Structure formats: C-alpha cells, structure tokens
N, C-alpha and C positions, 0 to 999 in steps of 0.2 A: 748554181742558182744565183741570179743577180740580186742586188739588195732590195729592189722593189718586190720581186717575187718572194724573197725571204720574209719581208715585212708582211706581205699579204698572208703567207702561210702562218706566220706567228699570230696574226690577228684571228685567224680561224680557229686556232687551238688555245686561245687565251680567254679565260673567264672574265666577264665584264664586272664581276663583283669583287673578286680578290686580285684582278689584274695580273694573274699568273697563269701558267699552263694548267689545263684542266686536271683535276684529280677526281676520278670516278665521275665522268661527265654524263649528264642526262639531258634529253630533249623533251621540253614540255609542249603542251597542246598548241601553242602559238608558233612553234618551230625554233625558238631561241634555246641556246645551249648554256648550261651552267654546271659548275661543280655541284654534285649532290650535297656535300656538307655546307657549301656557301648558300645554296638555295634554302636548305632547311633552316640555317641560322638566320637568314633574311626573313623567312616567313615566321620564325619563332618570335621575332621582335615585333612583327606587325599584327594586325587584326584581320579577322575574317571579313570578306572572302579573300582567298589567296590569289594574288595577282602576279603577273610576270614583272620582274624588276626592270625590264627594258621597255616593254610596250604597254604595261599595266593591264593587259588582257587577263580576265579571270580564268584561273585554272581549276577545273572541276575535280582533279585527282592529285594525289601526292605520292602514290606508289609507282614511281617511274623505274623503267629498266635502264641499265647502263648502256650508253652508246659505245659499243665495243670498238668500232672503227675509229671514232674520234679519240677514244682512250689510247689506242695504239699510236696515233699521230702525235698526241700530246706527250706520250712517253718518249718517242723519237726526238721530239723537240727538246725535251729535258736532257736526253743523253747528249745531243749536239751541244747544248749549253754547258753540260758537265765536261765535255771534251775540251772546250775552249778554256774552262777553268783549270783543267789538268795541265794545259800547255803553259800556264803561268810559272814564274820562277819559284813560287812557294811550293810547287809540286815536283821539283827536280830533286832526285836523290843525289846528295853531294858525293858519297863514296863512288857510286857507279855512274854518275852523270847521265842518268836516264829518268824518264818521266814516271811518277808514281801513279800508275793507272789501275792497280789492283787493290782490293781489300783482302786482308788475310790475317791469320794469327788469332790468338785468343783475345787480343786487345782491339781487333778490327781497325788497325791503323793502315793508312795508305802505304803501299809498297811498290817498288819497281820490280821488274821481272827477275833480275839477278838476285835481289834480296829474297823474293819468294822461293827461290830455288836453293837458298842457303840451308844449312843444317838446322838453324834456329826455327825456320818456318816451313821446312819441307813436309813435316807431318800434318800441317794444317791445310784446309781447303782454301782456295782463292777464287775470286770472281771479279769481273770488271766493276769499277766503282759505280757506274750507272745502273748495272743490273742489280747490285746489292741494294742500292737506294730504292729501286722500284719494288723489290721484294719487301723492304721495310714499309713502303707506302701502302702496299696491299694489306699487310698486317694491320697497319693503322686504320685503313679504311674498314676492314672487318670489325675491328674493335669499336670504331665510331658508329658503324651500323648497329652493333649490339647495344652500345650505350644510348643511341638514338631511340631504339625501340623501348628500352627501359625508361628513358626520359619521357617518351610519349605516354607510356602507361602511367608514370608518376604525374605527368601534366593532366591526364584525364582524371586521376584521383583528385588532384588539386582543383580542377574545374568543378568536379562533383561537390567538393566541400564548399567551394565558393557559392555554387547554386543553392546548396543546403543552407548556407549562412544567410543568403538573401531570402530564401523561402521560409526559414524557420520563424523569422520575426513576423511575417505575415500569417503563418500558421498559428503562432501563439496568440495573436490578436483574434484570429478566427475562432480558436479554441476557447478563448475567454468569452467571446460573444455567445457561442452556443451553450457553454456551461452556464452563463448568466441566464440565458433563456430557459435552460432546463431547471435551474433553481427557482425561477419565477413560476414555472409550471408546477414545481414541487410545492411552492408556497400556496399556489392556487389549489392544488390537489389536497394539501393538508387542511386548508381552510374549508374545502368542501367536505372532507372527511370529518372535520371537527363539527360542522353543522349537522351532518348525518348522525354523528355520535350523540350530540346534545339533543337532537330531535328524538332519537331512539330512547335516550335516557328519560326525556319528558314522558314519552308514551309508557315506558315501563313503570315509571314512578306513579303515573295516574292509575295504571292497572293494579299495581301493588296497593295503592291507597284505597281503591275500590274493594280489593280483596280483603284488606284489613277492616274496612268499615263493615263489609258483609260478615266477616268473622266476628266482629264485635256484636253485631245484631244476633248472630247465632248463639254466641256464648252467653249474651245477656238473656236470651229466651231460655236457653238451657238452664242457666242459673235460676231463673224464675221458676221453671218447672221443678228444679231440685229443691228450692225453698218451699214450694207448695208441698212437695213430697215430704220434706222434713216436718212441716206443720201437720201434715196428715198423720205421720208417725207419732208426733207428739200427742195428737188428739187420741190416737189409738191406745197410747199408754194409759189414758184415763177411762178407757172403756170398761164396762162391767166384766168381771172375770168369766161370766158365762158366754160373753160375745167375743172376747178377744181371741181365743184360739181358733174360732171359726173363720176369722178374717185374716189371719197371719199369712197363709199361703199366697193368697191373691195379692196382698200388699207387698210382700217381699219380691214376688215375681215382677210386679210393676216397677219396683225400685231397681232391680237388676237391669231391666230393659232400659230404664232411664239412664242408668250409668253407662250402658253399652252405647247409647246414643250421644255420648260426650263428643262435642265437635273438636276436630284437630286444629292445633294452632297453625297459623300461616308462618312459613319461614321466608321472610322477605329477602330476596337475593337478586341483585341486579347483574345483568350480563357484563362480563369484563371485555370491553372492546379493545382490540389491539391498536396500537399507534404505529403507523408505518414508519420504519426506519429508526425507531427510538433505541432499540437494542444495539443496532450498528453504531449509532452515535455514542452510546454509553461505553461500548467496548473499546473506544479510543482512550478511555481512562481506566482500563482494567488494572487492578492491583493483584499481582500473583502472591499467593500465600499470605493473604491479609490477616489470617488468624493463626495463632500457634496450633500446632498439631496435637499438643497435649490437652486432653480433656480432664478437667478437675471435678471430682465428685463433690456435691454439696447439696444442702437443703435450701430451697427457694420459697419465699413467701411474697405474695403480691397483695397489696392493700386493695380493698374493694373499689376505691376510687382511683386506683392505679397512680397514686401520688408517691408511693415508695415501693422499692424492691429491696428485700433483705436476703442476703446470702450468708449461710453459716455452715460450720462443720457438721452440725446435727440439727434435729428439729427443735431443740431447746434454744439454740442460738438464733433461730428465726421465729420468735414468738409472735405470730400474727394470725388473725382469723380471716380466711381459712388457714389451717395449719400448713406448715412447710411441706413442699413436695420434693421428693428425692430427684435430683437433677444432675446434669453434667454441663459444666460451663467452660467456654473457651473465650479467651481475651485476644485482642488484636496483637499482632507481632510488633506494631508500632502505633504511636498516637499521632494524629494528623493535626497540624496547626496552619495549613495553607493548602491551596491547590484543589483539584477535582479528583475524586477517587471512586472507583466502582468495583464491587466484588459480588459474587454470587454464593449462596448457601443452599444446601440440599436439605429439605424438610420432608422428603418422601417417607411415608409410613409413620409419621409422628403427628400426634394431635395437640400436644402441649409444647410450645416453644416460644422463645423470645429472641429477637434479633434486632440489630441496629447499631447505634453508637451512643456512647455516654462519656461523661467526664472520667478521667483515669482515677478511679477510687481504690485501687488495690493497695492494701496495707498488710502489715504483718499481723494484724488483729485476726481473731477467729471469725469475725463477722464483718460484712460490708453493707453499708446502707447507701442506696442511690436515690436521691431526691428527684422530684419531677422536673425541676429546672435544669437538671444535669443529664437527662436521658431522653433519647429519641428512639423509642422502641415500637416495633410491630409485634403484637402478641396474639398467639393462637391458643385457645383453651377449649376444653371439652368438659361439660357438666350435664349430668342426666341425659346423656345421648344428644345433647345440643352443642353444636360447635359455635364458637364466637371468635370473631376477628376484630381486634381493636388496636388503637395506638395510644400512646401516653402523651402528656404535655400539650394540650389537655386530653383527657380520656374521651375517645370517640369510638363508638361501635361502628364497624363498617359492614354494610349490607351488600357485599360483593362476594363473588365466588372465592372460596378459600383456596389459596395456591396448593397444588398437589405435588409439585416437583421442586424446582429451584426458585429461590427468591433473590432478586437483585437489590443491592443497596447502593445508592448514589449519594455521595457527600460532596457538596460544593461549598467549601469552607468560606471563601471570600464573600459569597452571596448569602451565607447563613442558611443553607437549605439542605434538607435530608429528604430523600424520596425512596419509596419501595416499589418494586416492579414484579409482576408475575412473569417469569421468563418464558414459560410454556405458552402463555397467551400473548406475550408481548404487550402487556397492558399495565397501566398505572394502578397501583393499589391505593397509595396515598402519598402526598407530598406535604411536609410541614411548611407552614407559611414562613417566608424568609425572616430571619431574626439573627442579629449578630451573635457570634459565639464568644464567650468570655474566656475560654480555656481550650487546650487541646482536647480532641475527641478520639476515643479508642474504639475500634470495632468490638462488638460483643455478640455472642451466640450462646444460647442456653437451650438444651433439650430436656424435657421432662421424661421421667421413666414411665409415665402412664398418661 
C-alpha cells in the first residue's frame, strides 16, 4: 500500500474528535462515524438538542449500535501501528537479539519468543502484544458502557433535582397565595358565623326576656291570689264558732288548688354556639399533665359574693356561710408566668366543681384563703335542684348550657387573659377581660362530694 492509500485508510478509521483510531465506533443518523465514548463525552458537555460534531445535524437518538466492520478495520490499523513500535530499538531483547512481540508472565511484560519458552515463563500464557491490548480495550469499553449507564441515571436524578429546585420556589409562592386566599375565606366565614351567632343570641335574649316578663306577670297574679287567700283565711279565723266548721272544707280545698297552680320558674339558658376551629387552635398550646394526679381531701367554703374561697382540713377551718363542703382539690404541677397554655378537665357526673387558675397560695398552714383578685374560676353549683354556673372576679352568673363533659381552660399570660370552653360543644363559656397578671398562676381543680 502506497503512502497516499495508507493515509486515506487511516483517515477512514480515525475519529475526528480524539484524532485517534476508532474505539467502539458508531455511525449516527447523518452518516458520520465517531468513537462512542468520544461522542458521549462531547454531548455530555453540550446542551440539547444533540448535534453531529462534524456537520451539526440534529441526532434524534443516542442508543447507537457498534459499527462492527469499522471496528475491525480500526483494530487492524492499531495492530499495524503497534508492529512499527515493536520494530524500534527499545523493543529488542538484548540477550536473544530478537523483537519483543509477546506479552506474558504474571507481570505482563513484553517478551521475545525465546524468552517466552524459557523455564521462567513457560508455565504462563502468551499472546501477541496487539491482541492483548485489544482485549484490554474491550474490557475498558464494557466498563465505560456500564459507567455511562450509571452516569446517565445519576444525570437524570440530577436533572430532576434541578427541575424540582426551579419549580419548588414557584410552588411555594403559589402555595402561599392559595393559603392566603383560604385564610381570607376563613376570616369571611368566621365573620359571617359571628354575625349569625350574635343574631341568634339577640333572638334568644328577646325570647327569654319575654318569657321572664310573662313569668313575672303569672307569679305576680298568683301572689295576688295567694294574698287574697291569706286574707280570706284571716277573716275566717274571726268567724263565729257556729259558722267556722261549716266553711273549713271548702276553704282548704280552694287553698290546695291555688297552691297546685303555683307557676314554674323560668330557667333562662342560652344556646352554646360552637366556634369553628377554636379547639384546633387551642390544642396547639396543650399542656400535658397540667395538674398533679394526687387529689387532696379538704373542706371548701365559697362566700356568697364569690370574693373568697377557703380550704381547710375540716369544716371548722372553713368557717363560712354556707358551711364548708367536703371536696377533693388538685393543684397544678407548675405555676405559669409566661406563654400560652391550654388544658382540659373532666367534670362528667359532678354538679359541684371549681376550676381555673389562681395565685399560688399553698402553704404549710391548715387553711388556705384565695381572694377574688387572685383567682380566675369557673364555678358549678347545685342548690334546691337548681344548677348555677358562674365565674369569679367579678361574680357573674352565666345563663348558658352547663358543660356535661370536658371543660377547656386557656391561659394567655402575656395578654392577661383566661378563658373557659365547653369541649363537647366547641363553644366559649366565658373569657375574663384582659388584665395584666401580677404573679405566677397555677392551675386548680376542685370536685365537690355532692
């Protein structure tokens, strides 16, 4: 082969990217040939779409098959080049004065044929240098293919993370916008709910007011009849002895009838309207084990104006009218001097109880006195089959449904507020007007024995 033909052949088996003989050559859509590793590395550094490095035509696919014929020609060209390198003086075995054209031995050093037949290397396999190099290239190509697939998977993961990074910022802004809209809707909904609640309260208040006025009229009329009956009985006491026995039966029958017509008292009780989401909000401030589990037996007395609560070991240490009631008291596990705190207490099956917060007044004395300016209590009591729900500081009777299950207590120390909630109804029982606290406050719970 003349030099021009040799040069033309070399050009056909040379990659225009690495400028060396093809390694695992592939033919892309436009007809140009490149080493697969060279093409992949070239496209890896570029941006989509993938283009031919020679003519810049877009390539629609990247999973090319090996050009087997071109691969064999490139292998022959490498072996020819290797043979020229073998003929150099560096590849001459000095002892045998022959060319080192074989690889062999455990160290894979170049050997001449006489050396390969010596006792030192006779047990080892030998192969022409070019063949052994081609086998190494095949192994490297397989390893590169394996690594390329792994890298492509890793690149896909990286691209996904990059896309997520770009999209998450937009999504966060979108999320903020829709949440803001939802809160605006909630504000509007709560305002509408508030108006409905207040309107219903106005209607119920007017109805109860009318019922009480009608009840006053009925009671006043009944009282007038009973006074007339009293005067009639008084007059009968002055009747002659001969007439009195004759009229006794009729008079007493009419008296019994008048007594039976005694009008019933109105029990004014407003509906407890639930407030949407209030308990979910309060649960963010839940205090677990707010009270000590130990219940202390004691006698409790409550002044009529609810300005003082006295606890003692027996009824003599709580000398108040009405007399002390045998009770069980529980104090908070800790006193609060900051923050927001919420806990719930179960009053199921009990008619007489006190709960809330107060100044930490526990001492070693046998009795404890809590003044009105130190206590924020919700009080349930029963007298003559009549239930009463009230609060202290100041004393207010509450005409709402008495809670039958759990009562929630919310303390907002910084804002000086204490509120009580009916957990079952999800409704507000009462909230003390905000007023700064002067000392730490401790949860308190007292259950009466009757």
